[in-house]
C-alpha positions as CSV (number, residue, x, y, z in Angstrom):
1,M,12.0,0.8,0.4
2,T,11.3,1.9,-3.2
3,L,10.0,-0.6,-5.8
4,E,10.9,-0.5,-9.4
5,P,7.9,-0.3,-11.8
6,V,8.3,-4.0,-12.8
7,E,8.4,-5.1,-9.2
8,R,5.3,-3.1,-8.4
9,G,3.5,-4.7,-11.4
10,I,4.5,-8.2,-10.2
11,L,3.3,-7.4,-6.7
12,A,0.0,-5.9,-7.9
13,N,-0.6,-9.1,-10.0
14,Q,0.0,-11.3,-7.0
15,F,-2.6,-9.4,-5.0
16,L,-5.0,-9.2,-7.9
17,S,-4.8,-13.0,-8.4
18,V,-6.8,-13.7,-5.3
19,L,-9.9,-12.1,-6.9
20,P,-12.4,-13.6,-9.2
21,D,-11.8,-12.7,-12.9
22,R,-14.5,-10.0,-13.2
23,Q,-13.6,-8.4,-9.9
24,R,-9.9,-8.5,-10.7
25,D,-10.6,-6.7,-14.0
26,M,-12.7,-4.0,-12.4
27,V,-10.1,-3.3,-9.7
28,A,-7.3,-3.3,-12.3
29,K,-9.2,-0.9,-14.6
30,Y,-10.3,1.4,-11.8
31,Y,-6.7,1.8,-10.4
32,G,-5.1,1.9,-13.9
33,F,-3.2,-1.4,-13.7
34,S,-4.4,-2.2,-17.2
35,G,-3.5,1.0,-18.9
36,G,-5.4,4.2,-18.1
37,A,-7.7,4.4,-15.0
38,Y,-11.4,4.0,-15.7
39,T,-14.3,5.6,-13.8
40,F,-16.9,3.6,-12.0
41,A,-19.4,4.7,-14.7
42,A,-17.2,3.5,-17.6
43,I,-16.7,0.1,-15.9
44,A,-20.4,-0.1,-15.1
45,E,-21.3,0.5,-18.7
46,E,-18.9,-2.2,-19.9
47,Y,-20.4,-4.8,-17.5
48,R,-23.9,-3.5,-17.7
49,L,-24.1,-2.9,-13.9
50,S,-24.9,0.2,-11.8
51,T,-22.0,2.4,-10.8
52,T,-22.9,1.6,-7.2
53,R,-22.5,-2.1,-7.8
54,V,-19.1,-1.6,-9.5
55,Q,-18.0,0.6,-6.5
56,Q,-19.1,-2.2,-4.1
57,L,-17.2,-4.8,-6.1
58,V,-14.0,-2.7,-6.3
59,T,-14.2,-1.8,-2.6
60,S,-14.7,-5.5,-1.7
61,G,-11.8,-6.5,-3.9
62,V,-9.5,-4.0,-2.2
63,R,-10.5,-5.3,1.2
64,K,-9.7,-8.9,0.1
65,M,-6.3,-7.8,-1.1
66,R,-5.6,-5.8,2.1
67,R,-6.2,-9.0,4.2
68,L,-3.1,-10.4,2.6
69,L,-0.9,-7.7,4.0
70,P,0.7,-8.2,7.4
71,P,-1.0,-6.2,10.2
72,R,0.7,-2.9,10.8
73,S,2.4,-2.5,14.2
74,R,0.3,0.2,15.9
75,P,0.9,1.6,19.3
76,K,-1.7,0.3,21.7
77,E,-4.2,3.0,22.7
78,E,-4.9,3.6,26.3
79,P,-8.5,2.9,27.2
80,A,-10.5,6.1,27.8
81,S,-10.8,6.9,31.5
82,S,-14.3,6.8,32.9
83,Y,-14.5,9.8,35.2
């Protein structure tokens, strides 16, 4: 299934809407949803945070958005045999 750019934008905005404003802005900037993609350093400078803190906030935001996705159907792994 291929999404048109407009559909992708709508879907991205729906996922981003679960995040607080500041975190939403950081994720959108990092992944280029609001124009060109920014580096952690550029975002950190704008918010006067460390690059590590920006990376933590972006990672946390992505995790929150992933929780909205239905779980993938994965084949169940066989337990390792204990010989």
